[in-house]
All heavy atoms as TSV, in Angstrom:
chain	resi	resn	atom	element	x	y	z
A	1	LYS	N	N	6.712	-16.484	-20.136
A	1	LYS	CA	C	6.201	-15.173	-20.444
A	1	LYS	C	C	4.742	-15.043	-19.979
A	1	LYS	O	O	4.375	-13.997	-19.428
A	1	LYS	CB	C	6.328	-14.890	-21.929
A	1	LYS	CG	C	6.090	-13.476	-22.291
A	1	LYS	CD	C	6.571	-13.142	-23.648
A	1	LYS	CE	C	6.372	-11.689	-23.925
A	1	LYS	NZ	N	6.969	-11.225	-25.101
A	2	GLY	N	N	3.949	-16.053	-20.136
A	2	GLY	CA	C	2.584	-16.010	-19.596
A	2	GLY	C	C	1.573	-15.409	-20.573
A	2	GLY	O	O	1.936	-14.915	-21.630
A	3	ASN	N	N	0.353	-15.435	-20.160
A	3	ASN	CA	C	-0.741	-14.898	-20.921
A	3	ASN	C	C	-0.794	-13.381	-20.743
A	3	ASN	O	O	-0.961	-12.893	-19.633
A	3	ASN	CB	C	-2.055	-15.514	-20.452
A	3	ASN	CG	C	-3.259	-15.062	-21.261
A	3	ASN	OD1	O	-3.254	-14.057	-21.931
A	3	ASN	ND2	N	-4.328	-15.842	-21.132
A	4	VAL	N	N	-0.642	-12.642	-21.837
A	4	VAL	CA	C	-0.631	-11.185	-21.758
A	4	VAL	C	C	-1.942	-10.614	-21.222
A	4	VAL	O	O	-1.990	-9.504	-20.682
A	4	VAL	CB	C	-0.278	-10.517	-23.082
A	4	VAL	CG1	C	1.148	-10.875	-23.516
A	4	VAL	CG2	C	-1.256	-10.913	-24.203
A	5	ASN	N	N	-3.021	-11.360	-21.388
A	5	ASN	CA	C	-4.311	-10.906	-20.864
A	5	ASN	C	C	-4.398	-10.927	-19.359
A	5	ASN	O	O	-5.309	-10.341	-18.767
A	5	ASN	CB	C	-5.461	-11.714	-21.469
A	5	ASN	CG	C	-5.615	-11.457	-22.938
A	5	ASN	OD1	O	-5.337	-10.346	-23.438
A	5	ASN	ND2	N	-6.096	-12.432	-23.663
A	6	SER	N	N	-3.447	-11.590	-18.707
A	6	SER	CA	C	-3.491	-11.644	-17.255
A	6	SER	C	C	-2.720	-10.457	-16.619
A	6	SER	O	O	-2.638	-10.393	-15.410
A	6	SER	CB	C	-2.897	-12.978	-16.752
A	6	SER	OG	O	-1.552	-13.104	-17.053
A	7	VAL	N	N	-2.189	-9.567	-17.433
A	7	VAL	CA	C	-1.440	-8.413	-16.901
A	7	VAL	C	C	-2.362	-7.582	-15.993
A	7	VAL	O	O	-1.894	-6.977	-15.034
A	7	VAL	CB	C	-0.807	-7.593	-18.012
A	7	VAL	CG1	C	-1.850	-6.819	-18.833
A	7	VAL	CG2	C	0.217	-6.620	-17.435
A	8	SER	N	N	-3.633	-7.537	-16.299
A	8	SER	CA	C	-4.559	-6.791	-15.466
A	8	SER	C	C	-4.610	-7.345	-14.043
A	8	SER	O	O	-4.843	-6.609	-13.088
A	8	SER	CB	C	-5.953	-6.719	-16.040
A	8	SER	OG	O	-6.493	-8.039	-16.159
A	9	ASP	N	N	-4.354	-8.649	-13.917
A	9	ASP	CA	C	-4.308	-9.273	-12.565
A	9	ASP	C	C	-3.212	-8.675	-11.734
A	9	ASP	O	O	-3.371	-8.553	-10.531
A	9	ASP	CB	C	-4.139	-10.784	-12.690
A	9	ASP	CG	C	-5.308	-11.475	-13.361
A	9	ASP	OD1	O	-6.419	-10.866	-13.444
A	9	ASP	OD2	O	-5.115	-12.632	-13.806
A	10	ALA	N	N	-2.113	-8.312	-12.339
A	10	ALA	CA	C	-1.038	-7.680	-11.601
A	10	ALA	C	C	-1.473	-6.327	-11.062
A	10	ALA	O	O	-1.144	-5.957	-9.913
A	10	ALA	CB	C	0.204	-7.480	-12.474
A	11	GLY	N	N	-2.217	-5.585	-11.851
A	11	GLY	CA	C	-2.778	-4.305	-11.394
A	11	GLY	C	C	-3.735	-4.492	-10.241
A	11	GLY	O	O	-3.670	-3.760	-9.263
A	12	VAL	N	N	-4.603	-5.453	-10.370
A	12	VAL	CA	C	-5.565	-5.734	-9.290
A	12	VAL	C	C	-4.823	-6.143	-8.037
A	12	VAL	O	O	-5.147	-5.749	-6.938
A	12	VAL	CB	C	-6.581	-6.817	-9.732
A	12	VAL	CG1	C	-7.446	-7.246	-8.554
A	12	VAL	CG2	C	-7.422	-6.286	-10.872
A	13	GLY	N	N	-3.805	-6.963	-8.204
A	13	GLY	CA	C	-2.970	-7.378	-7.047
A	13	GLY	C	C	-2.370	-6.190	-6.319
A	13	GLY	O	O	-2.327	-6.125	-5.093
A	14	ALA	N	N	-1.835	-5.261	-7.116
A	14	ALA	CA	C	-1.257	-4.040	-6.510
A	14	ALA	C	C	-2.301	-3.259	-5.735
A	14	ALA	O	O	-2.056	-2.769	-4.626
A	14	ALA	CB	C	-0.587	-3.196	-7.568
A	15	LEU	N	N	-3.484	-3.116	-6.314
A	15	LEU	CA	C	-4.561	-2.382	-5.643
A	15	LEU	C	C	-5.013	-3.053	-4.361
A	15	LEU	O	O	-5.192	-2.395	-3.322
A	15	LEU	CB	C	-5.757	-2.179	-6.617
A	15	LEU	CG	C	-5.442	-1.312	-7.831
A	15	LEU	CD1	C	-6.579	-1.467	-8.866
A	15	LEU	CD2	C	-5.274	0.125	-7.442
A	16	VAL	N	N	-5.200	-4.380	-4.434
A	16	VAL	CA	C	-5.615	-5.119	-3.257
A	16	VAL	C	C	-4.537	-5.109	-2.214
A	16	VAL	O	O	-4.813	-4.962	-0.989
A	16	VAL	CB	C	-6.021	-6.557	-3.649
A	16	VAL	CG1	C	-6.262	-7.442	-2.446
A	16	VAL	CG2	C	-7.267	-6.529	-4.549
A	17	GLY	N	N	-3.274	-5.274	-2.629
A	17	GLY	CA	C	-2.189	-5.240	-1.656
A	17	GLY	C	C	-2.131	-3.908	-0.957
A	17	GLY	O	O	-1.900	-3.845	0.292
A	18	PHE	N	N	-2.305	-2.831	-1.684
A	18	PHE	CA	C	-2.295	-1.487	-1.081
A	18	PHE	C	C	-3.441	-1.309	-0.126
A	18	PHE	O	O	-3.297	-0.725	0.962
A	18	PHE	CB	C	-2.276	-0.386	-2.133
A	18	PHE	CG	C	-2.164	0.961	-1.550
A	18	PHE	CD1	C	-1.024	1.389	-0.928
A	18	PHE	CD2	C	-3.189	1.851	-1.648
A	18	PHE	CE1	C	-0.930	2.639	-0.355
A	18	PHE	CE2	C	-3.128	3.137	-1.109
A	18	PHE	CZ	C	-1.962	3.519	-0.425
A	19	ALA	N	N	-4.606	-1.804	-0.474
A	19	ALA	CA	C	-5.766	-1.734	0.418
A	19	ALA	C	C	-5.443	-2.484	1.729
A	19	ALA	O	O	-5.798	-2.020	2.822
A	19	ALA	CB	C	-6.987	-2.325	-0.249
A	20	GLY	N	N	-4.801	-3.621	1.633
A	20	GLY	CA	C	-4.429	-4.359	2.813
A	20	GLY	C	C	-3.455	-3.590	3.673
A	20	GLY	O	O	-3.550	-3.571	4.911
A	21	LEU	N	N	-2.475	-2.934	3.019
A	21	LEU	CA	C	-1.524	-2.081	3.774
A	21	LEU	C	C	-2.253	-0.962	4.457
A	21	LEU	O	O	-1.981	-0.736	5.674
A	21	LEU	CB	C	-0.473	-1.512	2.795
A	21	LEU	CG	C	0.487	-0.501	3.388
A	21	LEU	CD1	C	1.338	-1.112	4.476
A	21	LEU	CD2	C	1.374	0.103	2.274
A	22	GLU	N	N	-3.114	-0.254	3.756
A	22	GLU	CA	C	-3.855	0.833	4.407
A	22	GLU	C	C	-4.700	0.356	5.581
A	22	GLU	O	O	-4.773	1.001	6.619
A	22	GLU	CB	C	-4.747	1.562	3.382
A	22	GLU	CG	C	-3.964	2.490	2.497
A	22	GLU	CD	C	-4.868	3.412	1.738
A	22	GLU	OE1	O	-5.763	2.934	1.004
A	22	GLU	OE2	O	-4.729	4.631	1.913
A	23	GLY	N	N	-5.338	-0.807	5.406
A	23	GLY	CA	C	-6.130	-1.378	6.494
A	23	GLY	C	C	-5.306	-1.707	7.685
A	23	GLY	O	O	-5.687	-1.428	8.835
A	24	ALA	N	N	-4.121	-2.289	7.469
A	24	ALA	CA	C	-3.214	-2.597	8.583
A	24	ALA	C	C	-2.782	-1.349	9.307
A	24	ALA	O	O	-2.736	-1.292	10.529
A	24	ALA	CB	C	-2.008	-3.381	8.046
A	25	VAL	N	N	-2.467	-0.318	8.537
A	25	VAL	CA	C	-2.025	0.954	9.126
A	25	VAL	C	C	-3.139	1.575	9.949
A	25	VAL	O	O	-2.924	2.106	11.039
A	25	VAL	CB	C	-1.466	1.903	8.080
A	25	VAL	CG1	C	-1.278	3.313	8.624
A	25	VAL	CG2	C	-0.102	1.385	7.577
A	26	LEU	N	N	-4.357	1.530	9.435
A	26	LEU	CA	C	-5.500	2.046	10.184
A	26	LEU	C	C	-5.660	1.328	11.530
A	26	LEU	O	O	-5.887	1.962	12.564
A	26	LEU	CB	C	-6.772	1.945	9.369
A	26	LEU	CG	C	-6.906	2.904	8.185
A	26	LEU	CD1	C	-8.171	2.584	7.436
A	26	LEU	CD2	C	-6.845	4.341	8.622
A	27	ASN	N	N	-5.446	0.003	11.510
A	27	ASN	CA	C	-5.511	-0.742	12.748
A	27	ASN	C	C	-4.403	-0.356	13.724
A	27	ASN	O	O	-4.660	-0.252	14.924
A	27	ASN	CB	C	-5.446	-2.251	12.487
A	27	ASN	CG	C	-6.739	-2.795	11.944
A	27	ASN	OD1	O	-7.812	-2.303	12.253
A	27	ASN	ND2	N	-6.675	-3.799	11.096
A	28	VAL	N	N	-3.235	-0.116	13.185
A	28	VAL	CA	C	-2.116	0.343	14.031
A	28	VAL	C	C	-2.469	1.719	14.642
A	28	VAL	O	O	-2.321	1.926	15.850
A	28	VAL	CB	C	-0.791	0.428	13.264
A	28	VAL	CG1	C	0.276	1.190	14.048
A	28	VAL	CG2	C	-0.308	-0.947	12.904
A	29	LEU	N	N	-2.902	2.627	13.807
A	29	LEU	CA	C	-3.173	3.975	14.262
A	29	LEU	C	C	-4.273	4.012	15.325
A	29	LEU	O	O	-4.155	4.746	16.316
A	29	LEU	CB	C	-3.568	4.887	13.075
A	29	LEU	CG	C	-2.429	5.081	12.058
A	29	LEU	CD1	C	-2.933	5.941	10.869
A	29	LEU	CD2	C	-1.212	5.733	12.689
A	30	ILE	N	N	-5.315	3.219	15.156
A	30	ILE	CA	C	-6.405	3.227	16.154
A	30	ILE	C	C	-5.896	2.705	17.513
A	30	ILE	O	O	-6.338	3.188	18.546
A	30	ILE	CB	C	-7.644	2.446	15.660
A	30	ILE	CG1	C	-8.862	2.729	16.549
A	30	ILE	CG2	C	-7.401	0.951	15.652
A	30	ILE	CD1	C	-9.574	4.007	16.256
A	31	ASN	N	N	-4.998	1.783	17.479
A	31	ASN	CA	C	-4.479	1.203	18.689
A	31	ASN	C	C	-3.392	2.026	19.371
A	31	ASN	O	O	-3.097	1.854	20.537
A	31	ASN	CB	C	-3.997	-0.227	18.474
A	31	ASN	CG	C	-5.123	-1.185	18.227
A	31	ASN	OD1	O	-6.029	-1.269	19.077
A	31	ASN	ND2	N	-5.146	-1.844	17.110
A	32	LEU	N	N	-2.830	2.959	18.604
A	32	LEU	CA	C	-1.778	3.806	19.203
A	32	LEU	C	C	-2.306	4.705	20.319
A	32	LEU	O	O	-1.570	5.152	21.182
A	32	LEU	CB	C	-1.041	4.588	18.142
A	32	LEU	CG	C	-0.093	3.790	17.262
A	32	LEU	CD1	C	0.529	4.710	16.203
A	32	LEU	CD2	C	0.969	3.087	18.056
A	33	GLY	N	N	-3.596	4.982	20.266
A	33	GLY	CA	C	-4.206	5.806	21.283
A	33	GLY	C	C	-4.099	5.205	22.684
A	33	GLY	O	O	-4.125	5.918	23.694
A	34	SER	N	N	-3.953	3.901	22.768
A	34	SER	CA	C	-3.846	3.220	24.060
A	34	SER	C	C	-2.394	3.036	24.520
A	34	SER	O	O	-2.196	2.454	25.603
A	34	SER	CB	C	-4.582	1.890	24.027
A	34	SER	OG	O	-3.939	1.034	23.113
A	35	VAL	N	N	-1.472	3.496	23.731
A	35	VAL	CA	C	-0.062	3.344	24.116
A	35	VAL	C	C	0.321	4.512	25.040
A	35	VAL	O	O	0.124	5.673	24.710
A	35	VAL	CB	C	0.869	3.341	22.877
A	35	VAL	CG1	C	2.341	3.369	23.244
A	35	VAL	CG2	C	0.536	2.118	22.016
A	36	ALA	N	N	0.854	4.184	26.199
A	36	ALA	CA	C	1.152	5.191	27.200
A	36	ALA	C	C	2.342	6.079	26.801
A	36	ALA	O	O	2.315	7.293	27.089
A	36	ALA	CB	C	1.482	4.535	28.570
A	37	ASP	N	N	3.314	5.493	26.142
A	37	ASP	CA	C	4.483	6.246	25.723
A	37	ASP	C	C	4.153	7.041	24.409
A	37	ASP	O	O	4.220	6.486	23.325
A	37	ASP	CB	C	5.668	5.310	25.471
A	37	ASP	CG	C	6.963	5.998	25.133
A	37	ASP	OD1	O	6.966	7.160	24.698
A	37	ASP	OD2	O	8.034	5.351	25.331
A	38	LYS	N	N	3.798	8.277	24.593
A	38	LYS	CA	C	3.325	9.090	23.461
A	38	LYS	C	C	4.412	9.352	22.409
A	38	LYS	O	O	4.106	9.419	21.214
A	38	LYS	CB	C	2.724	10.422	23.938
A	38	LYS	CG	C	1.486	10.211	24.826
A	38	LYS	CD	C	0.428	9.328	24.112
A	38	LYS	CE	C	-0.758	9.062	25.004
A	38	LYS	NZ	N	-1.650	8.026	24.463
A	39	ALA	N	N	5.669	9.449	22.827
A	39	ALA	CA	C	6.729	9.647	21.868
A	39	ALA	C	C	6.900	8.376	21.018
A	39	ALA	O	O	7.071	8.478	19.784
A	39	ALA	CB	C	8.059	9.944	22.577
A	40	PHE	N	N	6.833	7.240	21.618
A	40	PHE	CA	C	6.894	5.952	20.908
A	40	PHE	C	C	5.698	5.826	19.957
A	40	PHE	O	O	5.900	5.452	18.790
A	40	PHE	CB	C	6.899	4.808	21.935
A	40	PHE	CG	C	6.898	3.439	21.297
A	40	PHE	CD1	C	8.022	2.952	20.632
A	40	PHE	CD2	C	5.774	2.625	21.381
A	40	PHE	CE1	C	8.001	1.690	20.055
A	40	PHE	CE2	C	5.784	1.353	20.784
A	40	PHE	CZ	C	6.891	0.902	20.163
A	41	ALA	N	N	4.519	6.177	20.409
A	41	ALA	CA	C	3.334	6.114	19.561
A	41	ALA	C	C	3.450	7.046	18.381
A	41	ALA	O	O	3.112	6.677	17.253
A	41	ALA	CB	C	2.065	6.451	20.402
A	42	ALA	N	N	3.948	8.250	18.601
A	42	ALA	CA	C	4.131	9.195	17.490
A	42	ALA	C	C	5.117	8.688	16.509
A	42	ALA	O	O	4.949	8.839	15.291
A	42	ALA	CB	C	4.569	10.538	18.050
A	43	ASP	N	N	6.207	8.045	16.982
A	43	ASP	CA	C	7.207	7.485	16.099
A	43	ASP	C	C	6.589	6.386	15.215
A	43	ASP	O	O	6.816	6.317	14.027
A	43	ASP	CB	C	8.388	6.935	16.881
A	43	ASP	CG	C	9.449	6.308	15.992
A	43	ASP	OD1	O	9.914	6.988	15.043
A	43	ASP	OD2	O	9.789	5.140	16.218
A	44	LEU	N	N	5.836	5.496	15.846
A	44	LEU	CA	C	5.172	4.422	15.095
A	44	LEU	C	C	4.163	4.979	14.096
A	44	LEU	O	O	4.090	4.465	12.979
A	44	LEU	CB	C	4.493	3.455	16.064
A	44	LEU	CG	C	5.387	2.494	16.821
A	44	LEU	CD1	C	4.540	1.565	17.704
A	44	LEU	CD2	C	6.241	1.673	15.919
A	45	ALA	N	N	3.439	5.973	14.482
A	45	ALA	CA	C	2.445	6.569	13.566
A	45	ALA	C	C	3.177	7.161	12.329
A	45	ALA	O	O	2.755	6.997	11.190
A	45	ALA	CB	C	1.666	7.679	14.282
A	46	SER	N	N	4.294	7.825	12.587
A	46	SER	CA	C	5.073	8.402	11.492
A	46	SER	C	C	5.610	7.326	10.577
A	46	SER	O	O	5.561	7.441	9.330
A	46	SER	CB	C	6.208	9.263	12.065
A	46	SER	OG	O	7.029	9.725	11.049
A	47	ARG	N	N	6.142	6.274	11.165
A	47	ARG	CA	C	6.680	5.149	10.379
A	47	ARG	C	C	5.586	4.450	9.569
A	47	ARG	O	O	5.786	4.075	8.390
A	47	ARG	CB	C	7.400	4.162	11.268
A	47	ARG	CG	C	8.706	4.749	11.827
A	47	ARG	CD	C	9.295	3.954	12.940
A	47	ARG	NE	N	9.563	2.588	12.564
A	47	ARG	CZ	C	9.913	1.660	13.429
A	47	ARG	NH1	N	10.090	1.947	14.715
A	47	ARG	NH2	N	10.137	0.438	13.019
A	48	ALA	N	N	4.409	4.302	10.177
A	48	ALA	CA	C	3.275	3.690	9.510
A	48	ALA	C	C	2.849	4.517	8.298
A	48	ALA	O	O	2.611	3.988	7.215
A	48	ALA	CB	C	2.117	3.486	10.470
A	49	GLU	N	N	2.779	5.836	8.496
A	49	GLU	CA	C	2.424	6.743	7.401
A	49	GLU	C	C	3.475	6.659	6.268
A	49	GLU	O	O	3.116	6.754	5.110
A	49	GLU	CB	C	2.205	8.176	7.899
A	49	GLU	CG	C	1.010	8.320	8.788
A	49	GLU	CD	C	-0.350	7.991	8.140
A	49	GLU	OE1	O	-0.410	7.922	6.874
A	49	GLU	OE2	O	-1.311	7.782	8.872
A	50	GLY	N	N	4.726	6.525	6.638
A	50	GLY	CA	C	5.786	6.349	5.666
A	50	GLY	C	C	5.594	5.138	4.843
A	50	GLY	O	O	5.808	5.109	3.615
A	51	LEU	N	N	5.149	4.050	5.496
A	51	LEU	CA	C	4.862	2.786	4.748
A	51	LEU	C	C	3.728	2.992	3.782
A	51	LEU	O	O	3.745	2.453	2.663
A	51	LEU	CB	C	4.560	1.660	5.711
A	51	LEU	CG	C	5.734	1.141	6.548
A	51	LEU	CD1	C	5.215	0.183	7.611
A	51	LEU	CD2	C	6.776	0.533	5.674
A	52	VAL	N	N	2.722	3.730	4.163
A	52	VAL	CA	C	1.602	4.021	3.258
A	52	VAL	C	C	2.091	4.784	2.054
A	52	VAL	O	O	1.737	4.515	0.912
A	52	VAL	CB	C	0.449	4.755	3.977
A	52	VAL	CG1	C	-0.573	5.252	2.968
A	52	VAL	CG2	C	-0.197	3.873	5.035
A	53	GLN	N	N	2.921	5.812	2.284
A	53	GLN	CA	C	3.444	6.559	1.164
A	53	GLN	C	C	4.291	5.727	0.210
A	53	GLN	O	O	4.182	5.834	-1.006
A	53	GLN	CB	C	4.253	7.785	1.688
A	53	GLN	CG	C	3.396	8.798	2.375
A	53	GLN	CD	C	4.210	9.874	3.057
A	53	GLN	OE1	O	5.430	9.936	2.919
A	53	GLN	NE2	N	3.565	10.757	3.795
A	54	GLU	N	N	5.122	4.878	0.802
A	54	GLU	CA	C	5.969	3.989	0.010
A	54	GLU	C	C	5.086	3.001	-0.789
A	54	GLU	O	O	5.325	2.743	-1.990
A	54	GLU	CB	C	6.945	3.226	0.894
A	54	GLU	CG	C	7.906	2.361	0.169
A	54	GLU	CD	C	8.854	1.633	1.114
A	54	GLU	OE1	O	9.058	2.093	2.259
A	54	GLU	OE2	O	9.424	0.627	0.685
A	55	GLY	N	N	4.066	2.473	-0.110
A	55	GLY	CA	C	3.151	1.546	-0.788
A	55	GLY	C	C	2.392	2.191	-1.889
A	55	GLY	O	O	2.146	1.604	-2.943
A	56	ALA	N	N	1.983	3.461	-1.687
A	56	ALA	CA	C	1.253	4.199	-2.714
A	56	ALA	C	C	2.127	4.369	-3.964
A	56	ALA	O	O	1.635	4.230	-5.076
A	56	ALA	CB	C	0.804	5.558	-2.175
A	57	ARG	N	N	3.404	4.662	-3.748
A	57	ARG	CA	C	4.298	4.822	-4.897
A	57	ARG	C	C	4.449	3.534	-5.650
A	57	ARG	O	O	4.403	3.500	-6.917
A	57	ARG	CB	C	5.660	5.329	-4.446
A	57	ARG	CG	C	5.670	6.810	-4.016
A	57	ARG	CD	C	7.099	7.355	-3.805
A	57	ARG	NE	N	7.747	6.690	-2.690
A	57	ARG	CZ	C	7.691	7.083	-1.422
A	57	ARG	NH1	N	6.939	8.151	-1.076
A	57	ARG	NH2	N	8.351	6.443	-0.458
A	58	ALA	N	N	4.584	2.442	-4.927
A	58	ALA	CA	C	4.746	1.135	-5.552
A	58	ALA	C	C	3.458	0.743	-6.318
A	58	ALA	O	O	3.513	0.301	-7.469
A	58	ALA	CB	C	5.064	0.063	-4.525
A	59	LYS	N	N	2.307	0.983	-5.686
A	59	LYS	CA	C	1.030	0.697	-6.319
A	59	LYS	C	C	0.878	1.499	-7.598
A	59	LYS	O	O	0.514	0.961	-8.660
A	59	LYS	CB	C	-0.125	1.008	-5.380
A	59	LYS	CG	C	-1.492	0.873	-6.040
A	59	LYS	CD	C	-2.591	1.604	-5.278
A	59	LYS	CE	C	-2.268	3.037	-5.122
A	59	LYS	NZ	N	-3.308	4.015	-5.257
A	60	GLU	N	N	1.187	2.788	-7.534
A	60	GLU	CA	C	1.046	3.625	-8.734
A	60	GLU	C	C	1.986	3.195	-9.853
A	60	GLU	O	O	1.611	3.222	-11.009
A	60	GLU	CB	C	1.282	5.091	-8.369
A	60	GLU	CG	C	0.166	5.678	-7.530
A	60	GLU	CD	C	-1.191	5.617	-8.215
A	60	GLU	OE1	O	-1.294	5.773	-9.444
A	60	GLU	OE2	O	-2.163	5.382	-7.490
A	61	ALA	N	N	3.200	2.771	-9.499
A	61	ALA	CA	C	4.137	2.288	-10.513
A	61	ALA	C	C	3.603	1.051	-11.200
A	61	ALA	O	O	3.687	0.940	-12.412
A	61	ALA	CB	C	5.505	2.016	-9.863
A	62	VAL	N	N	3.059	0.115	-10.424
A	62	VAL	CA	C	2.531	-1.106	-11.006
A	62	VAL	C	C	1.320	-0.794	-11.900
A	62	VAL	O	O	1.238	-1.254	-13.041
A	62	VAL	CB	C	2.146	-2.141	-9.929
A	62	VAL	CG1	C	1.385	-3.294	-10.540
A	62	VAL	CG2	C	3.384	-2.604	-9.203
A	63	VAL	N	N	0.417	0.001	-11.391
A	63	VAL	CA	C	-0.782	0.343	-12.176
A	63	VAL	C	C	-0.402	1.100	-13.443
A	63	VAL	O	O	-0.952	0.842	-14.517
A	63	VAL	CB	C	-1.762	1.139	-11.329
A	63	VAL	CG1	C	-2.921	1.715	-12.158
A	63	VAL	CG2	C	-2.332	0.270	-10.183
A	64	ALA	N	N	0.550	1.988	-13.363
A	64	ALA	CA	C	0.995	2.729	-14.571
A	64	ALA	C	C	1.584	1.767	-15.601
A	64	ALA	O	O	1.303	1.863	-16.778
A	64	ALA	CB	C	2.026	3.790	-14.201
A	65	LYS	N	N	2.372	0.798	-15.124
A	65	LYS	CA	C	2.978	-0.174	-16.029
A	65	LYS	C	C	1.896	-1.017	-16.691
A	65	LYS	O	O	1.872	-1.271	-17.893
A	65	LYS	CB	C	3.962	-1.079	-15.292
A	65	LYS	CG	C	4.627	-2.129	-16.147
A	65	LYS	CD	C	5.489	-1.489	-17.237
A	65	LYS	CE	C	6.226	-2.573	-17.988
A	65	LYS	NZ	N	7.044	-2.013	-19.062
A	66	VAL	N	N	0.958	-1.477	-15.881
A	66	VAL	CA	C	-0.172	-2.315	-16.398
A	66	VAL	C	C	-0.958	-1.507	-17.436
A	66	VAL	O	O	-1.255	-2.032	-18.530
A	66	VAL	CB	C	-1.067	-2.782	-15.251
A	66	VAL	CG1	C	-2.364	-3.388	-15.781
A	66	VAL	CG2	C	-0.328	-3.807	-14.377
A	67	ARG	N	N	-1.276	-0.259	-17.105
A	67	ARG	CA	C	-2.034	0.547	-18.059
A	67	ARG	C	C	-1.271	0.753	-19.361
A	67	ARG	O	O	-1.843	0.711	-20.451
A	67	ARG	CB	C	-2.377	1.924	-17.460
A	67	ARG	CG	C	-3.476	1.828	-16.423
A	67	ARG	CD	C	-3.797	3.231	-15.855
A	67	ARG	NE	N	-4.883	3.189	-14.916
A	67	ARG	CZ	C	-6.164	3.214	-15.231
A	67	ARG	NH1	N	-6.535	3.362	-16.485
A	67	ARG	NH2	N	-7.103	3.174	-14.291
A	68	SER	N	N	0.047	0.941	-19.245
A	68	SER	CA	C	0.862	1.152	-20.492
A	68	SER	C	C	0.863	-0.133	-21.343
A	68	SER	O	O	0.859	-0.062	-22.568
A	68	SER	CB	C	2.269	1.562	-20.145
A	68	SER	OG	O	3.033	0.448	-19.647
A	69	LEU	N	N	0.852	-1.298	-20.695
A	69	LEU	CA	C	0.824	-2.540	-21.396
A	69	LEU	C	C	-0.531	-2.792	-22.054
A	69	LEU	O	O	-0.640	-3.355	-23.152
A	69	LEU	CB	C	1.203	-3.718	-20.487
A	69	LEU	CG	C	2.666	-3.688	-20.069
A	69	LEU	CD1	C	2.892	-4.754	-18.989
A	69	LEU	CD2	C	3.623	-3.900	-21.237
A	70	ILE	N	N	-1.574	-2.417	-21.348
A	70	ILE	CA	C	-2.942	-2.634	-21.876
A	70	ILE	C	C	-3.188	-1.704	-23.055
A	70	ILE	O	O	-3.831	-2.095	-24.023
A	70	ILE	CB	C	-3.973	-2.361	-20.751
A	70	ILE	CG1	C	-3.917	-3.500	-19.722
A	70	ILE	CG2	C	-5.401	-2.236	-21.311
A	70	ILE	CD1	C	-4.766	-3.265	-18.493
A	71	GLN	N	N	-2.701	-0.502	-23.008
A	71	GLN	CA	C	-2.953	0.516	-24.040
A	71	GLN	C	C	-1.976	0.376	-25.193
A	71	GLN	O	O	-2.114	1.058	-26.168
A	71	GLN	CB	C	-2.907	1.917	-23.433
A	71	GLN	CG	C	-4.049	2.133	-22.439
A	71	GLN	CD	C	-3.885	3.395	-21.606
A	71	GLN	OE1	O	-2.900	4.113	-21.766
A	71	GLN	NE2	N	-4.847	3.650	-20.764
A	72	ALA	N	N	-0.984	-0.473	-25.079
A	72	ALA	CA	C	0.027	-0.642	-26.135
A	72	ALA	C	C	-0.519	-1.293	-27.361
A	72	ALA	O	O	-1.512	-1.929	-27.387
A	72	ALA	CB	C	1.227	-1.414	-25.597
């Protein structure tokens, strides 16, 4: 079961993980400008943004759960 006081670490992990995802996507997006195939670049940009949206939902779910446990 673990130490209940470490539940906040899970929230921090979600926040840091999401920051890493956003950073990776920013790196992808900046480099897409040098891709000659604009349709391919647009597809990758769209997929990358989808990953950010999915990651944001996951991060928010973890943070909400952590907050509910902390406030319980």
